C-alpha positions as CSV (number, residue, x, y, z in Angstrom):
1,X,12.7,-114.9,17.5
2,X,10.4,-112.0,17.2
3,X,9.6,-109.3,14.6
4,X,8.6,-106.4,16.9
5,X,10.2,-104.1,19.5
6,X,8.6,-102.5,22.6
7,X,9.6,-98.9,23.3
8,X,9.1,-97.4,26.7
9,X,6.9,-100.3,27.8
10,X,3.9,-98.8,25.9
11,X,4.8,-98.4,22.2
12,X,5.0,-101.3,19.8
13,X,6.7,-101.3,16.4
14,X,6.3,-104.3,14.1
15,X,8.8,-105.1,11.4
16,X,10.4,-101.6,11.9
17,X,7.1,-99.8,11.2
18,X,5.2,-97.1,13.0
19,X,5.4,-97.1,16.8
20,X,1.9,-97.5,18.0
21,X,1.1,-96.4,21.6
22,X,-0.9,-99.4,22.8
23,X,-1.3,-97.9,26.3
24,X,-3.4,-95.0,25.2
25,X,-5.3,-96.3,22.2
26,X,-5.7,-100.1,22.3
27,X,-7.6,-102.6,24.5
28,X,-6.7,-106.2,25.0
29,X,-9.7,-107.9,23.4
30,X,-9.0,-111.6,22.7
31,X,-6.8,-114.6,23.3
32,X,-7.1,-117.4,20.7
33,X,-5.6,-120.9,21.3
34,X,-4.8,-123.8,19.0
35,X,-3.8,-126.5,21.4
36,X,-2.9,-129.0,18.6
37,X,-0.4,-126.6,17.0
38,X,0.7,-125.1,20.4
39,X,-0.1,-121.6,19.3
40,X,-1.7,-118.6,20.9
41,X,-2.7,-115.2,19.6
42,X,-3.3,-112.0,21.5
43,X,-5.5,-109.4,19.8
44,X,-5.5,-105.7,20.6
45,X,-8.2,-103.5,19.2
46,X,-8.5,-99.7,19.1
47,X,-10.8,-98.0,21.5
48,X,-10.6,-94.6,19.9
49,X,-12.4,-94.0,16.7
50,X,-9.5,-92.3,14.9
51,X,-7.5,-95.5,15.1
52,X,-8.6,-98.4,12.9
53,X,-5.7,-100.9,13.0
54,X,-5.9,-104.2,14.9
55,X,-2.7,-105.6,16.4
56,X,-2.2,-109.3,16.7
57,X,0.7,-111.0,18.3
58,X,1.0,-114.7,17.5
59,X,3.0,-117.1,19.6
60,X,4.4,-120.2,17.9
61,X,5.4,-123.3,19.8
62,X,4.1,-122.1,23.2
63,X,6.1,-123.5,26.1
64,X,4.6,-121.4,29.0
65,X,1.3,-119.6,29.6
66,X,0.2,-117.8,32.7
67,X,-2.7,-115.4,33.4
68,X,-2.5,-114.0,36.9
69,X,-5.5,-112.5,38.8
70,X,-9.0,-112.9,37.5
71,X,-9.0,-112.0,33.8
72,X,-12.7,-111.1,33.9
73,X,-12.5,-108.4,36.6
74,X,-13.6,-104.9,35.9
75,X,-11.4,-102.9,33.5
76,X,-9.7,-106.1,32.4
77,X,-9.1,-104.9,28.8
78,X,-7.1,-101.7,29.4
79,X,-3.4,-102.2,28.7
80,X,-1.0,-100.8,31.2
81,X,2.4,-101.9,29.9
82,X,4.2,-104.6,28.0
83,X,7.7,-106.1,28.4
84,X,9.6,-109.3,29.1
85,X,10.7,-111.6,31.9
86,X,13.5,-114.2,32.1
87,X,12.2,-117.8,32.2
88,X,13.0,-118.4,35.9
89,X,12.0,-114.9,37.2
90,X,8.5,-115.0,38.7
91,X,8.5,-111.5,40.2
92,X,5.9,-109.7,38.2
93,X,6.2,-106.4,40.2
94,X,8.5,-105.3,37.4
95,X,9.1,-106.2,33.8
96,X,12.2,-105.9,31.5
97,X,12.5,-103.4,28.7
98,X,13.5,-104.1,25.1
99,X,17.1,-103.4,25.8
100,X,17.2,-106.3,28.3
101,X,15.4,-108.7,26.0
102,X,17.2,-112.0,25.0
103,X,15.8,-114.8,22.8
104,X,13.8,-117.2,25.0
105,X,12.5,-114.5,27.4
106,X,8.8,-114.5,28.1
107,X,6.4,-111.8,26.8
108,X,4.4,-110.0,29.5
109,X,1.3,-107.9,29.0
110,X,0.1,-106.1,32.1
111,X,-3.5,-104.9,32.3
112,X,-4.6,-101.8,34.2
113,X,-6.5,-104.0,36.7
114,X,-3.2,-105.6,37.8
115,X,-3.6,-108.9,35.9
116,X,-0.6,-110.1,33.9
117,X,-0.5,-112.3,30.8
118,X,2.8,-114.1,30.5
119,X,3.7,-116.3,27.6
120,X,6.9,-118.1,26.4
121,X,7.2,-119.2,22.8
122,X,9.8,-120.1,20.2
123,X,8.5,-117.3,17.9
124,X,6.5,-114.1,18.6
125,X,5.1,-112.6,15.4
126,X,3.3,-109.3,15.4
127,X,1.0,-108.1,12.6
128,X,-1.2,-105.1,12.0
129,X,-4.4,-105.2,9.9
130,X,-7.4,-103.0,9.3
131,X,-10.3,-103.4,11.7
132,X,-13.4,-104.8,10.1
133,X,-16.7,-102.9,11.0
């Protein structure tokens, strides 16, 4: 179950709202974990001044987590694309689009430096909120 769609591997719409181009205006800035609750949260923050919204995607009842490459390499925060992978498909050279998504697929966030974050969870819940100065 999820409350967002990914359009063209770079635009994210939460609860049917505005499509935000996360490739051109957002950086991947945080991962938060709660191991007792089996939850994770990805945080994307704007890197351009004219955008003030922060995007968070929470993953509830996490069953799979993978971070390929070294996440602390140069340019680690720039988002390249987002999409999905089937549970048994480990070929990260390509990711699936929204039209191919099925419940249970893993969420994949690809960074510009080639690193991939892959997470499988029972629920994926996106939310947008105002950035705090």
